C-alpha positions in Angstrom: 0.0 -0.2 0.3 1.6 3.3 -1.1 -0.1 6.4 0.9 -0.1 9.8 0.0 2.7 11.9 2.4 0.1 15.0 2.6 -3.2 13.0 2.1 -4.9 10.2 4.8 -5.4 8.7 0.9 -3.6 5.2 0.7 -2.4 3.9 -3.5 -3.0 0.3 -4.7 -3.0 -0.9 -8.0 -4.4 -3.9 -9.9 -3.3 -5.3 -13.3 -4.7 -5.0 -17.3 -2.6 -7.6 -18.2 0.0 -5.2 -19.7 2.2 -4.0 -17.0 5.0 -3.0 -19.4 2.8 0.1 -21.7 -0.7 -0.1 -20.6 -3.3 -0.3 -24.2 -0.6 0.9 -26.2 1.5 -2.2 -25.8 -2.1 -4.6 -26.7 -1.9 -5.4 -30.1 -6.0 -4.5 -30.4 -8.1 -2.4 -28.2 -11.1 -6.1 -28.5 -7.3 -7.5 -26.8 -6.9 -5.0 -24.3 -10.3 -4.6 -22.8 -10.6 -8.8 -22.7 -7.0 -8.9 -20.8 -8.3 -5.8 -18.5 -11.6 -7.6 -17.6 -9.8 -10.8 -16.9 -6.7 -10.0 -15.3 -8.2 -6.8 -13.5 -10.8 -9.4 -11.9 -8.6 -11.4 -10.6 -6.6 -8.8 -9.3 -8.7 -7.2 -8.2 -9.8 -10.2 -6.4 -6.2 -10.7 -4.6 -6.7 -6.8 -3.4 -9.6 -7.4 -1.4 -8.3 -10.7 0.0 -5.3 -8.3 1.3 -7.0 -6.0 2.7 -9.3 -7.9 4.4 -6.4 -10.1 6.2 -4.5 -7.2 7.3 -7.9 -5.6 8.9 -8.4 -3.0 6.3 -11.1 -4.2 4.6 -13.3 -2.5 1.8 -16.6 -0.9 2.5 -16.9 -0.1 -1.3 -16.4 -0.1 -4.4 -16.3 2.8 -7.1 -15.5 2.1 -10.5 -16.2 3.4 -13.7 -19.0 2.9 -15.9 -17.5 1.8 -19.0 -15.4 -1.4 -16.7 -18.6 -3.2 -15.2 -17.0 -6.1 -14.2 -15.7 -5.0 -10.5 -19.6 -5.1 -9.5 -18.8 -9.1 -10.1 -16.2 -8.5 -7.6 -18.5 -7.0 -5.2 -21.1 -8.7 -4.8 -18.5 -12.1 -4.3 -17.7 -9.8 -1.0 -20.2 -8.7 0.1 -19.3 -4.8 -0.6 -20.9 -1.5 -1.7 -21.3 -1.5 -5.6 -20.8 2.1 -7.1 -20.8 3.3 -10.5 -19.7 6.6 -11.9 -20.4 7.5 -14.9 -18.0 9.8 -16.5 -19.9 11.2 -19.6 -22.6 14.1 -19.2 -26.0 12.4 -18.1 -27.3 13.9 -21.6 -24.8 11.1 -23.4 -26.2 8.6 -20.8 -29.3 8.3 -21.5 -28.3 8.1 -25.3 -27.0 4.7 -24.8 -28.8 3.7 -22.3 -32.0 3.9 -25.2 -29.8 2.4 -27.8 -29.1 -0.7 -25.5 -32.3 -0.8 -24.7 -33.7 -1.1 -28.3 -35.6 2.2 -27.4 -33.5 3.9 -30.4 -33.2 2.0 -33.5 -30.0 2.0 -35.3 -28.9 2.9 -37.6 -30.9 6.1 -37.4 -32.5 7.6 -40.7 -30.7 10.8 -42.1 -32.8 13.2 -41.5 -34.5 12.0 -38.7 -35.8 14.1 -35.4 -34.7 12.2 -32.4 -37.0 12.5 -29.2 -35.4 11.3 -25.8 -37.1 12.4 -22.5 -35.3 15.2 -20.6 -33.9 16.2 -23.4 -33.8 18.7 -26.6 -35.0 17.5 -29.8 -31.9 16.2 -31.5 -30.4 15.4 -35.5 -28.5 12.6 -36.3 -25.5 14.3 -36.4 -25.6 15.3 -32.5 -25.2 11.9 -31.5 -22.2 10.3 -30.8 -20.2 8.8 -33.1 -20.6 5.5 -32.6 -24.7 5.8 -32.9 -24.4 8.5 -36.2 -21.6 6.7 -37.7 -23.1 3.1 -37.4 -20.9 0.5 -37.1 -17.8 2.8 -36.5 -15.6 1.2 -33.7 -17.0 -1.9 -32.7 -15.1 -2.4 -29.5 -16.3 1.0 -28.2 -19.7 0.5 -29.0 -19.6 -2.5 -27.1 -17.9 -0.7 -24.1 -20.1 2.6 -24.2 -23.2 0.8 -25.2 -23.2 -2.3 -24.0 -20.8 -2.7 -21.6 -21.6 0.3 -19.7 -25.6 -0.7 -18.9 -25.6 -4.2 -18.3 -25.6 -4.7 -15.1 -26.5 -1.1 -14.0 -29.6 -2.2 -12.2 -27.5 -4.0 -10.1 -25.4 -1.2 -8.5 -26.2 0.1 -4.9 -25.6 4.0 -6.4 -25.1 5.6 -9.7 -22.8 9.0 -9.4 -22.8 11.5 -12.4 -19.7 13.7 -13.0 -22.4 16.5 -13.5 -24.1 18.7 -11.4 -28.0 19.2 -10.9 -28.4 22.9 -12.4 -26.5 21.8 -15.5 -29.1 18.6 -16.4 -31.7 18.9 -14.2 -34.7 17.6 -16.6 -32.5 14.1 -17.8 -30.7 13.9 -14.1 -34.6 14.2 -13.1 -35.6 11.7 -15.7 -32.7 9.2 -14.9 -33.1 9.2 -10.8 -36.9 7.6 -11.5 -34.8 4.5 -12.1 -31.9 4.3 -10.0 -30.8 5.7 -7.3 -28.6 8.4 -9.0 -26.7 11.3 -7.6 -24.5 14.0 -9.2 -21.5 15.1 -7.8 -19.4 17.2 -10.3 -17.8 19.0 -11.3 -15.3 16.6 -10.3 -12.1 18.7 -11.3 -9.0 20.2 -8.6 -11.0 22.3 -6.1 -7.9 25.2 -6.8 -10.0 25.5 -10.1 -14.0 26.6 -8.2 -12.5 28.7 -5.2 -14.4 31.0 -7.3 -11.0 32.7 -8.0 -9.3 33.3 -11.3 -5.4 35.1 -10.5 -5.4 37.2 -13.1 -1.8 37.4 -15.2 -0.2 40.5 -15.8 3.4 39.3 -16.8 2.7 39.9 -20.8 0.5 42.9 -20.8 -2.3 41.4 -22.0 -5.8 42.0 -22.1 -8.4 40.4 -20.4 -10.0 38.0 -22.0 -8.2 38.3 -25.6 -6.3 34.6 -26.1 -8.0 31.7 -27.6 -6.5 28.6 -25.5 -6.3 25.6 -28.1 -5.8 22.0 -26.9 -7.3 18.4 -28.1 -7.5 16.4 -25.1 -4.7 13.5 -24.4 -6.3 11.3 -26.8 -8.1 12.5 -30.0 -6.0 12.7 -32.5 -6.2 15.5 -36.0 -5.9 14.3 -39.3 -2.8 16.4 -40.8 -5.6 18.1 -43.5 -7.1 19.3 -40.1 -4.1 20.0 -38.4 -3.5 22.8 -41.0 -6.8 24.7 -41.6 -6.7 24.7 -37.5 -3.1 26.3 -38.0 -3.6 29.2 -40.1 -7.4 29.5 -39.3 -5.6 30.4 -35.8 -3.3 32.5 -37.9 -5.9 34.4 -39.7 -8.2 35.2 -36.9 -5.3 37.6 -35.9 -6.0 37.1 -32.1 -3.3 35.8 -29.7 -3.5 32.2 -29.5 -1.5 29.1 -26.6 -2.0 25.6 -28.1 -1.4 22.9 -26.6 0.4 20.1 -29.5 1.1 16.4 -27.8 4.6 15.7 -29.0 3.8 13.1 -31.5 1.1 15.2 -33.2 3.8 18.0 -33.6 4.8 16.7 -36.8 1.4 17.7 -38.1 2.5 21.1 -38.5 2.6 23.2 -41.5 6.2 24.4 -42.3 7.1 27.8 -40.8 3.9 28.2 -38.6 5.9 28.2 -35.2 8.0 30.5 -36.7 5.6 32.9 -37.7 3.1 32.2 -35.4 5.3 32.4 -32.2 5.1 36.4 -30.9 1.5 35.3 -30.3 1.7 32.4 -28.5 1.4 33.3 -24.2 0.9 31.7 -21.4 -2.5 33.1 -20.0 -4.9 33.2 -16.8 -7.5 36.1 -17.2 -6.2 36.8 -20.9 -8.0 33.6 -21.7 -10.6 34.4 -23.5 -12.1 31.6 -25.6 -11.1 27.9 -25.6 -10.6 25.7 -29.2 -11.5 22.4 -27.6 -12.8 19.1 -29.2 -15.1 19.3 -26.3 -14.1 15.9 -24.4 -16.4 16.0 -21.4 -13.6 16.8 -18.8 -12.7 19.6 -21.0 -15.8 20.6 -21.2 -16.8 21.3 -17.7 -13.2 22.6 -16.5 -13.8 25.5 -19.2 -17.1 25.6 -17.9 -16.3 25.8 -14.3 -13.4 28.7 -15.1 -16.1 30.3 -17.5 -14.6 30.4 -20.6 -16.3 30.5 -23.7 -15.9 27.9 -25.8 -15.6 26.7 -29.5 -16.6 23.4 -30.5 -14.0 21.4 -33.4 -15.7 17.7 -31.8 -13.8 15.2 -33.4 -15.6 11.8 -32.3 -17.0 9.4 -28.8 -19.5 12.4 -27.0 -17.9 15.0 -28.5 -20.5 16.0 -31.1 -23.5 15.9 -28.6 -21.5 18.0 -26.0 -20.6 20.2 -28.7 -24.3 20.7 -29.4 -25.2 21.6 -25.6 -22.7 24.0 -25.7 -23.7 25.7 -28.6 -27.8 25.9 -28.6 -28.2 24.7 -24.5 -25.8 26.2 -22.6 -25.1 29.0 -24.9 -21.6 29.2 -24.0 -19.6 28.8 -27.3 -19.9 28.4 -31.1 -19.9 24.8 -33.3 -16.8 25.5 -36.1 -19.1 23.7 -38.8 -17.0 20.9 -40.9 -17.5 21.5 -44.4 -18.6 18.1 -47.1 -15.4 16.3 -46.1 -15.8 16.5 -42.6 -12.5 19.1 -42.4 -13.2 22.7 -40.5 -11.5 25.3 -42.8 -9.7 28.0 -41.4 -12.0 30.7 -42.1 -14.7 28.9 -40.1 -12.0 28.4 -37.0 -10.7 32.2 -37.4 -14.6 33.7 -37.8 -15.8 31.3 -34.7 -12.4 32.9 -32.6 -13.1 36.4 -33.0 -16.4 36.7 -33.0 -15.7 35.2 -29.4 -13.1 37.4 -28.7 -14.7 40.7 -30.5 -18.2 40.1 -31.8 -21.5 41.3 -30.9 -22.3 38.0 -30.4 -19.5 37.3 -27.7 -20.7 39.3 -25.0 -23.4 37.7 -24.4 -21.7 33.8 -25.1 -19.1 35.2 -22.2 -22.3 36.3 -20.1 -23.7 32.7 -20.2 -19.9 31.4 -19.5 -19.7 33.5 -16.1 -23.3 32.2 -14.9 -22.1 28.7 -15.5 -19.4 28.9 -13.4 -21.2 30.4 -10.6 -23.8 27.1 -11.1 -21.0 25.0 -10.8 -18.6 26.6 -8.2 -21.5 26.5 -6.4 -22.6 23.1 -6.7 -19.7 22.0 -4.6 -19.9 24.4 -1.8 -20.5 23.3 1.6 -24.4 22.3 1.5 -25.7 22.5 -2.4 -26.3 20.3 -5.1 -23.2 18.0 -5.4 -21.3 18.6 -1.8 -24.6 17.3 -0.2 -24.9 13.9 -2.8 -21.2 13.4 -1.6 -22.0 14.1 2.5 -25.3 11.4 1.6 -23.8 8.7 -0.1 -20.5 8.7 2.6 -22.6 8.9 5.6 -24.4 6.1 4.2 -21.1 4.0 4.1 -20.3 5.2 8.0 -23.4 4.4 9.4 -24.8 1.4 7.3 
């Protein structure tokens, strides 16, 4: 057992069967998921047995909804199982209706999708595994079939969202399960309602575009080039985080031509050019930063629809008939948020959601109260 010197949290590990390289070592995603279930189950059983013999028995396992097999282990040991949904409740609701056969696939191209707790949606608003039926079958199985395979047997369902953000769909889902929202689960230092002002570069507040596409999304070479020149074309300051293995896709000479516009900024950040992963979306929302949505796959198209049309704290950069977001469109969206009239309303909405997100985790408010309820049930039952 490894205990953090600064907290009372102890760390233990189980194996996915690829201890030297993780998922990158696996031959296929199917092989990795199969190994993780088999080896992970066995090593989790060993760990629970070891902790029980050491006088530190486990009372509850909180597990990722995409990996439902820990609940079977819970039942063998007679302990509480809490499933943690890491995407929005809107996306969870869509996947649930597919899994239950209530939303038939493939979707007709021009259909309107009506689901409880959600606004009317188009097929293009669906997660990519739903919209492009048959793409990434291993991931489809994980997010649709596996995620809901034993959810009715879980003691608790915890969701990385906050009630005020998804009130209608949360209320609908709570009719079926003991569901509690506990988000946004981002570092608490970003939730204290303060952002440090950064004047080191003399930048005007909310004048910089921050650009990041997370740790998984990979842009094609053509899209990388269009994004690059779109940022330059916007004539706005920007800070772009590019993973090392993606740097080779940058156009020749781009860094040299634009380096004077790359700054570390905090209050200077006025918009976030994002792939719309759920963690990134919640982080931007919690900091009150408007978004330029450039979704790539999985749940990101759905998140982008909500960012622009439901929460109204960003713009979606539209792709062309080839699925490429062109530089003109990127520049337009960045300029509109940072300098345009529409950006004023978007910034006001972003600040509203920031306040609601940070308030949700305040003492006695919705997410904080739900966490306290969950812990109290474990302690006193």
